[in-house]
DRENMARZA-976532 format. One record per atom (N, C-alpha, C): residue in one letter; y, x, z. Coordinates in steps of 0.05 Angstrom, whole numbers, padded with zeros to 5 digits, always signed. Example, Ala and Ser with C-alpha at 12.3 -4.5 7.8 and 13.67 -1.06 7.14 Angstrom:
2
A-00114+00264+00156A-00090+00246+00156A-00066+00264+00156S-00045+00257+00142S-00021+00273+00143S+00001+00258+00157
END
This chain:
148
X-00410-00988+00416X-00424-00965+00415X-00421-00948+00392X-00421-00962+00368X-00419-00948+00343X-00392-00936+00340X-00371-00949+00352X-00345-00936+00350X-00342-00912+00368X-00355-00912+00391X-00355-00890+00410X-00369-00865+00397X-00391-00870+00382X-00405-00847+00369X-00387-00837+00345X-00372-00854+00330X-00355-00847+00310X-00332-00829+00319X-00323-00837+00342X-00302-00820+00355X-00311-00793+00363X-00335-00794+00375X-00349-00770+00383X-00355-00752+00359X-00364-00762+00338X-00370-00747+00315X-00344-00736+00302X-00322-00752+00303X-00296-00743+00292X-00285-00720+00307X-00288-00723+00335X-00280-00698+00351X-00296-00675+00348X-00321-00678+00343X-00340-00653+00338X-00333-00642+00312X-00328-00658+00292X-00318-00647+00265X-00293-00633+00267X-00274-00645+00282X-00247-00631+00285X-00250-00605+00300X-00267-00604+00320X-00270-00579+00335X-00283-00558+00316X-00302-00567+00298X-00315-00547+00281X-00294-00538+00262X-00277-00553+00250X-00256-00546+00231X-00236-00525+00246X-00231-00532+00269X-00211-00513+00284X-00223-00487+00291X-00249-00486+00297X-00263-00462+00304X-00264-00446+00276X-00269-00458+00254X-00269-00443+00229X-00244-00431+00224X-00220-00447+00225X-00195-00437+00219X-00186-00415+00239X-00193-00415+00262X-00187-00393+00281X-00199-00367+00273X-00221-00368+00257X-00235-00343+00247X-00222-00334+00220X-00208-00351+00207X-00195-00343+00182X-00170-00325+00187X-00168-00302+00175X-00146-00285+00180X-00118-00300+00173X-00097-00291+00184X-00072-00303+00177X-00065-00296+00150X-00047-00312+00140X-00039-00310+00110X-00028-00280+00106X-00013-00271+00123X-00001-00243+00121X-00023-00223+00118X-00045-00225+00134X-00066-00207+00132X-00083-00207+00105X-00085-00234+00096X-00099-00238+00071X-00083-00226+00047X-00055-00229+00048X-00038-00217+00027X-00041-00188+00028X-00038-00175+00051X-00042-00148+00055X-00070-00139+00043X-00090-00152+00050X-00117-00145+00041X-00119-00146+00010X-00108-00167-00001X-00109-00169-00031X-00092-00146-00043X-00069-00140-00032X-00054-00117-00044X-00068-00092-00039X-00081-00088-00018X-00096-00064-00010X-00117-00060-00033X-00130-00083-00039X-00151-00082-00059X-00141-00074-00087X-00118-00086-00095X-00106-00079-00119X-00098-00052-00121X-00086-00043-00099X-00075-00015-00096X-00101+00005-00102X-00123-00004-00089X-00147+00014-00095X-00158+00015-00122X-00155-00008-00134X-00164-00007-00163X-00145+00009-00181X-00118+00008-00174X-00099+00024-00189X-00104+00053-00184X-00109+00060-00158X-00113+00087-00151X-00138+00099-00165X-00160+00082-00167X-00183+00090-00181X-00177+00095-00211X-00161+00077-00221X-00152+00083-00251X-00137+00108-00253X-00119+00115-00235X-00103+00139-00236X-00124+00161-00234X-00143+00161-00216X-00162+00183-00214X-00176+00189-00240X-00187+00167-00253X-00200+00170-00277X-00183+00181-00299X-00155+00171-00300X-00138+00180-00319X-00128+00207-00317X-00133+00218-00293X-00124+00247-00289X-00149+00265-00293X-00173+00257-00284X-00196+00273-00286X-00206+00274-00313X-00207+00253-00327X-00218+00253-00355X-00207+00274-00375X-00178+00272-00377X-00167+00292-00396X-00171+00323-00387X-00171+00325-00361X-00175+00353-00349X-00201+00362-00358X-00222+00345-00357X-00250+00353-00363X-00253+00357-00393X-00245+00335-00410X-00250+00334-00437X-00230+00350-00456X-00204+00350-00447X-00184+00364-00464X-00180+00391-00454X-00179+00397-00429X-00174+00424-00418X-00199+00438-00407X-00222+00426-00412X-00247+00440-00405X-00251+00447-00375X-00237+00432-00358X-00237+00440-00330X-00265+00432-00320X-00274+00443-00295X-00299+00436-00285X-00296+00407-00273X-00317+00393-00270X-00318+00367-00258X-00308+00368-00229X-00316+00387-00214X-00306+00391-00186X-00275+00395-00187X-00267+00413-00201X-00238+00419-00202X-00222+00395-00209X-00231+00383-00234X-00216+00362-00243X-00214+00337-00225X-00239+00333-00212X-00239+00311-00192X-00222+00316-00168X-00222+00343-00160X-00205+00352-00137X-00177+00345-00142X-00166+00353-00165X-00139+00349-00173X-00134+00320-00175X-00152+00304-00187X-00147+00275-00189X-00148+00262-00161X-00163+00272-00142X-00165+00259-00116X-00136+00262-00104X-00125+00286-00105X-00098+00290-00094X-00079+00273-00106X-00077+00270-00133X-00056+00253-00146X-00062+00225-00139X-00087+00216-00142X-00093+00188-00135X-00087+00180-00106X-00094+00200-00089X-00088+00193-00060X-00057+00192-00052X-00040+00207-00067X-00012+00205-00062X-00001+00178-00074X-00013+00170-00098X-00005+00145-00111X-00015+00123-00091X-00039+00124-00081X-00050+00103-00065X-00033+00101-00039X-00026+00123-00028X-00008+00123-00004X+00017+00107-00009X+00031+00115-00032X+00055+00102-00038X+00052+00073-00044X+00033+00063-00058X+00027+00036-00062X+00022+00021-00037X+00006+00032-00020X-00002+00019+00004X+00020+00019+00023X+00035+00040+00026X+00057+00041+00044X+00081+00021+00038X+00088+00023+00010X+00110+00008+00004X+00103-00024-00004X+00078-00028-00016X+00072-00055-00025X+00053-00067-00006X+00031-00056+00000X+00009-00068+00016X+00019-00075+00047X+00033-00054+00058X+00038-00056+00085X+00067-00057+00091X+00084-00054+00071X+00114-00057+00074X+00125-00038+00095X+00116-00014+00093X+00126+00008+00112X+00142+00029+00098X+00155+00047+00115X+00170+00069+00103X+00153+00093+00104X+00153+00107+00080X+00136+00132+00078X+00148+00153+00098X+00128+00166+00112X+00135+00186+00128X+00113+00209+00127X+00120+00231+00135X+00100+00253+00135X+00075+00246+00156X+00085+00235+00177X+00063+00228+00197X+00043+00206+00186X+00055+00186+00174X+00037+00164+00164X+00021+00175+00141X+00033+00193+00125X+00016+00205+00103X-00007+00221+00114X-00003+00234+00134X-00024+00250+00146X-00045+00232+00159X-00038+00211+00170X-00059+00191+00180X-00072+00178+00158X-00057+00172+00135X-00070+00160+00112X-00088+00180+00100X-00084+00204+00100X-00102+00224+00087X-00129+00227+00104X-00122+00226+00131X-00147+00227+00150X-00166+00203+00144X-00154+00181+00143X-00169+00156+00137X-00183+00158+00110X-00168+00169+00090X-00179+00171+00063X-00204+00191+00064X-00202+00213+00077X-00223+00231+00081X-00246+00220+00098X-00240+00204+00115X-00261+00189+00132X-00278+00171+00113X-00261+00157+00095X-00273+00138+00075X-00292+00155+00056X-00281+00179+00048X-00298+00195+00031X-00325+00203+00045X-00322+00212+00072X-00344+00217+00086X-00366+00195+00091X-00353+00171+00096X-00369+00148+00098X-00384+00142+00071X-00371+00145+00050X-00383+00142+00024X-00406+00160+00017X-00402+00186+00024X-00422+00206+00022X-00446+00200+00039X-00439+00191+00063X-00461+00187+00081X-00478+00162+00074X-00465+00141+00065X-00480+00118+00055X-00496+00125+00030X-00484+00141+00012X-00498+00149-00011X-00523+00164-00003X-00520+00183+00015X-00543+00200+00022X-00564+00183+00036X-00558+00165+00053X-00574+00146+00066X-00589+00130+00047X-00574+00119+00028X-00587+00100+00007X-00608+00118-00008X-00601+00142-00016X-00619+00158-00032X-00643+00166-00014X-00639+00174+00010X-00661+00181+00028X-00680+00157+00033X-00671+00133+00034X-00687+00110+00036X-00701+00100+00010X-00693+00113-00012X-00704+00106-00037X-00691+00081-00050X-00667+00075-00041X-00652+00052-00055X-00641+00061-00081X-00637+00045-00099X-00626+00051-00125X-00595+00056-00121X-00584+00064-00141X-00555+00071-00143X-00539+00046-00136X-00547+00024-00147X-00531-00002-00145X-00530-00012-00116X-00554-00009-00103X-00556-00018-00077X-00537+00000-00058X-00538+00025-00064X-00519+00044-00049X-00490+00037-00053X-00485+00033-00079X-00457+00025-00086X-00449-00002-00074X-00465-00021-00074X-00458-00048-00062X-00453-00043-00032X-00468-00026-00020X-00465-00021+00008X-00437-00008+00013X-00432+00013-00003X-00405+00026-00002X-00383+00006-00006X-00383-00010-00027X-00363-00027-00031X-00360-00049-00010X-00381-00055+00002X-00380-00075+00025X-00370-00064+00051X-00372-00038+00055X-00364-00025+00081X-00340-00009+00081X-00336+00010+00062X-00315+00028+00062X-00286+00015+00061X-00282-00003+00043X-00254-00016+00041X-00248-00031+00066X-00268-00044+00077X-00261-00059+00103X-00254-00039+00126X-00270-00019+00129X-00264+00002+00151X-00237+00013+00145X-00231+00023+00121X-00206+00037+00114X-00182+00016+00119X-00187-00008+00110X-00164-00027+00114X-00157-00031+00144X-00179-00034+00159X-00174-00037+00188X-00163-00013+00202X-00170+00011+00194X-00158+00036+00205X-00130+00038+00195X-00126+00034+00171X-00096+00035+00161X-00077+00016+00175X-00088-00009+00180X-00072-00029+00192X-00068-00025+00221X-00088-00013+00235X-00084-00009+00263X-00075+00019+00270X-00078+00038+00252X-00071+00065+00261X-00051+00079+00241X-00057+00078+00217X-00037+00090+00197X-00010+00080+00199X-00008+00053+00196X+00017+00038+00196X+00022+00026+00223X+00018+00036+00245X+00022+00024+00271X+00052+00022+00277
END
């Protein structure tokens, strides 16, 4: 009897492990996701590196400087993600799709920020929500639409 229970428990444990492994993304997806995250950090750095001197050295407005920085960082992000994260060939069509997803991400960021503010949440709660939602949504859209 004890041996039958042990086999049954072993089978249950094996089934649980298999169910967990079926939910873990493939290695290829995890590598792309990691590279996507690194590319996002680099693009953010580029944005800051472009906007800051425009504001402090050339006395540009914050809106103008961030507009220029968005364009430069978006092009850099497209090239990084196209060539490194997704291993694709740059094309005009894929850049237009990339830009649409980037603008959707911006809209989602602004919407979450406005919602968090309207609900009286602090800045960090809104930022945590943005960082939990926007990269996942944009990664999925890029993977399924931009680089199809």
